[in-house]
C-alpha positions, 0 to 999 in steps of 0.5 A: 248149052245145047238141046240135049243138055237143056232141062225140060220143065213141066210147064214146057210140056204143058206148053208143048201139049197145048201148041207145038209151034208156039213152044218152038217159037218161044225157044227160038226167042220170038215174041208172041204176036198177041201180047195185048191179048194175052195181057188182057187175058191175065188181068181177066183171070186175076179179076175172076180169082178175086171174085171166086175168093169173095164167094168162098169167103161169103160161103164161109160166113154164111155157114158160120152164121148158120151155125151161130143161129143153131147154136142160139136156138139150142141155147134158147130151148134148154 
């Protein structure tokens, strides 16, 4: 398949806009020189994502507890 016949993915456009040389190297089949750093960065992103999900869950629980407390106060007043 020649370059003219190959589909270009949206992720490739993003990669090209970020770093044209890295995009070209990948097309040539060359591996990145910083695989260790990329792997570490990926692991950091996974850990951060877990932390964000935990905070979102805590915020949801806090909101539900506040609603429950308000409902109980209203019931007490009746």
